[in-house]
N, C-alpha and C positions, 0 to 999 in steps of 0.2 A: 201729183206733179208738183213741183215746187214752183212758186210765182215769186221772182225776184223784182222788187220795184221800191224807187226812193231809197235805196241803199238798206231795204230792211228784207230779210229772207223769212218766209212764212212758210209753216209746216201745212200743206194743204192735201196730205192723204194720210189715211189713217193706217198707222204700224202697230199690230198686235203680237206679242213675243207667244212662239207655241211652246208650251212649256210640258215637260217630262212626256213627250211623245218620240216614239224611236222613230230612225230616219226612215223605215218601210211606210209607218204611218204617213208622214209627210209627202212621198211618193203618193200615195192613194188619196191624199188630201187636195192635190193639184187639179181639180175638178175642170179646170180650162183645158188640161190635157185632152180629155174624153171629149169635151164640146167640141173641140177643133179637130179631131180624128188625129190626133199627132202621130199614131202608130202607124197609120197609112202613108203620112207624109214622110217620115223618117223610114220607110221603106223605100221612096225614092229619092232623097237626099237628107243628110243631116247638117249641110252648111260647109262642107269640107273647102279648106281653103280660102274662107271669105274672113274679111279683117272688118272687125264691128269696132268704129269708135265709140267710148262711152262718156260722153260730157257730165259729168257729175261731180259727186262728192268723194272720189276715189273709191278705189275697192279692196276690201281685206280678202286675201288670200284664201279662202274658204275652201275646205276640202273638196265640196262639190263643184269647184269651178276653177281650182288652182290649175289643172293642166290646159286650161284653156287660156290662161292668162298671160299678155305678152306685158314686156316692159312699157311702160306710156309714159306721161308727162305730169308732173305737179306744177300748176301755175299758182299756187299759192304761195309757196317755198322754193328755196333753193338747195334745201338740204337732202335732193336725191332719193326720194321716195318712189320715182316712177310712176306715182298713180297709185302705188300700192298701200297706201294708209287712208282709213277711212274712220273718223271721230265720230261720225254724224249715222252711218247705216245705210243711207239711201241708195248710194252708188252700188252697195254690195248686193242689196236688194234687186236693183236692177239687173245686175250682173247674172244673179242665178237664172231668172226669167228669161233672159237671151241664150245663155252658154252653158246652164249648168248640166254637168256630165253627171251628178250622182256618185255614189262610191259603192263596191260590193256588187256590182250589176245593176241591182234593182232597187238599191236605196238611195234616200237623200232626192235632193231636188234634180228634175230633169227639166231642160230649158228647151226652146224653140229649136234651137239651131246649135245642139251638143258637140258639133264637130268644128265650130267655126272657131277665129281664134278673137280674142275679146282685148282691145287696146283702152286701157284705163286712163282718161284725162281728167284729172282732179283740178276743175275750175273754179269750185267755190266750197264752201262750208258755213255749218251755224255759227262759229266761234269767230268767223270773219266772213260776213255778209255781204262784200263789195262784188257783186257777180261778175264773171268774165266768161259769158258764154260767148261772145265772138271771139274772143282769143282760144277759147275750145275747142271751136268749131275749125278753126283755123288749124292748131296743134293736131288735130285729128285727121284732117287732110294731109298735112306734112307728113304724117306717119303712114299715109297708104290707106287710110280706112276707105272702104267700098261703101258700107252703110254707117251714118252715126246717128245714135241716139241721143236725144235731149229731152230728157225728162222733166223739165223746166221750163218756166216761161218770164219773161221780162218785157220791159217797154221796148217800143220800136227806138231803132238808132241806126246812124250811119256806119258804124262798125259793125252791128249785126247783118244790116244788108251785104256789107262787102263781104263778110264771112261766109253767107250765104252764096253769093256769086261765086267766089272762090270755089267752094264744093260743088258748085254744078259745072264750072269748068273744067274740074277733074273728075267728073263723072261721079259723084259719090251721092247717094240716096240719104236725104237728111229727113229723119222722122222725129216729131216733135209733139209733146203733149199740149193739147188745146187748153185745158184747165178746169178746175174745179169751181162750183157755184160760190162757197164759202170764201174764194180768194177776193170776191166783189171787185176784181181789177179787171176784167173782161178776158177777151181772148187773147192768149199768150202770144208773147213772139219767141222765136222765130216762127211758131205756127201758123200764124196770119200772113207771114209772106209768100208771095210765089214762088211755085218749084219745091215748096215743103210739105211733105206729106203730114197734116193734121188729124190726130187721132182722139175720138171719144171715147167712152167706155160702156159696156154693158154690164148686167148682174147675172147671177146664177139662173136664172130665168130666161135667158137671153134677150131681155129687154133694155133699153136704154137707161143707164144708170141715173138715178135722180141727182147725183153730185156731179156728175158731167156737163159741162158747160156746152152750150148750144150756141150756133150762129152760121152764118152763109159761108164761112171758111172752112167749115167741117168736111174731111174726107172719107173717114173711114172709122168704125168702131170695132173694138175687142174686149175680150175679158178684161176686167178690171175692179171687180169686187171679191173679197175674201181670197186672194191670190196668195197660195203658199210659196216661199221663196227663202232664199239664204239673208242669215243677219251676220253680224260681228261675231267674231271668237267662234265661230263654228256652230252658232246657234239657227234656229229657224225663225220666220217671221210670217205674220199674214200682212199683205199690202192691201190699200183700196185706194183708188185713185186712178187718174189719166195716167200718171206715170206708168204705172203698172201695165194697162192697157198699150202705151206706146213702146214698152220693151218688148213685148209680146209682138206687136207688128213689125219692129225691128229684127227679130230672129226671124219673122216670115220672111222681109226683104232679103235675108241671107239667104235663105233657102232657095228662094226665086234665083237670087244671083248665082248662086251655084248650081242650079239646073239650067239656066238661060245665062250662060256668062258672055254671049253675044249682045246680049240687051244692055241698052244704054240705062241712065238712072230715071229719066222721064219716062221710059218704057216699062222699067222695073215697077214704077207707081202705077202706071197705065194698068199694068195685068193684076195688081193687087185692088184695086177699085174696081176694075171690070168684071172680075170675077167674085166681088163682094155679094153677100145675101141681102138682098132689100127686106128691112123688116119695117118699116115706115110707109108713111104715101108712097106711091109709085115714083120712080125717079128720085131724083138727090134732094134730101131734105137737111135740115139744119141741127136735126138730132145726131143722125150717124152718117151723113153725108150721102156716099154710095152704097153704103151698107154695112153689114159685120164681114170681119176678114173670114174669108174661107180659103184654109193654108192649102187643102188638096185640090180644089179647083183651079185655084193659081199655079199650081204646079202641073196641072195635066190638061185644062182646058186650051182649046185652039181659039186664043184672044188674036184679034185683026191687029196689024201693026198700027202704032200711034201716028196719028195725022201730024204731018210736020216733023216727026223725029227725023234726025239726020244720025249718018252711022256712028260719028266722033262722041255725040251725046252731050255737047258743050251748053245746049239752050235749054229752056224751060218751056214745054210745050202743053196742052190741055190734055188731060186723061182721059177725055171723051168727047168723041166728034161731037160738036154742035154747042159745047161749053161756052157760057158766055159770061163778060167780064161782071164782076157783083160789086157790090158797095163795100165801105169800110167794116171791119172786124166789129163784132157786138162788143159795144162797152170799150172801145178803145179810146173814143174821145178825141181822137187825134185828127178827123176830118181827112186822113190819108187812104184815100181808094187803093185797094189792094186786088187787083184784077187776078183771081186765083188761076193758077194753071194756064192762062193763056198770055200772059203779060211775059216778055222777054227782059230778065232783070238787066238793068243800066249797065250797059257797058260789055254784056256777055256777046250781044250779037254784031260788037264792031269786028271788021277784020282787021288783023293786025298780026304782025310777025308773032307776038305773044301768044294769040287765040289759033294762029296755025300750030304753034308748038305744043300747046295744050291739046288739041284736037289728036296731034300726033301721038302724045304721050298716053292718052286715054284711050288711043285704037290699040296703043302697043299694050298696054296694061290686060286689055281684056282678051287679045289673042295668048298671052302668057297664062290666062286662065282656061283655056280651052282644054278638056281633057286629051 
């Protein structure tokens, strides 16, 4: 995960190049695919017709993702790159984990949602660390994203809250990285905000990863250690951090949206958390929230409807009946209590002509996705 604070962009995940390996070896090295039983999941759906917005450093059109890459937006320049320029590599790495389709049928990187569309929104880069996550989220919404991946974190702001509110109104699922211990910056935003699916990481042993931050805002964990993925200039990398785990969960959210197009964004989050595999103390905990991502179960289980969810899906509800409001995010230092999944974001619940229009557009959008 990238933690952006005080106008400084810090690398908070380990990225290792994979040298002298053939592409078929790269596929074999994707241990998380077997762990998540992705073959069974892909027999159900591969994420067709779902658009995933990637708010990151841009995306290099790697051969393993190019067929799923849409024209996006670049908020760092006006030179018309459409989000397809990445000088850092972080965005390209996340893209492969989400929508990698590989090449030659069995070679290269296979993502969690290999038939979904990826919308690259370049909102920051190392050479220009003045983060614009809020603008990136809004751009992803404007371009029709149904899932929005934010493998970065920053401090809370009015603009960021407004962007998350806008995404909720347009029924988009936001999946965000919680953070890594070495950032020493506490739980990241937007992950700490209500209505956002906050993601931590597990290691290859299926245990909570030592680098993955903990806190009461945690919702879900996914593989995030030694994860093979795409790199710049058609190379391959190994990523480690909550960034990678977040990308994997975003792919899973796309699969759920493809399989259950009638579900609202809060209901998608509810299905992912309700079907998670509990690996810690019984119930929700601060390491992995409701547990570890279980994609097959999320696509097949009989999950009761989310209490309080509306058909239009513009509000943010609790992903689990009986959930209670919790304290401020760990290490935030803001004293601002973020009630997780039970608070309605300011302004969303207001009945107005604008909200009625949003509800109508969201409902129409879901109907369009019906097979």
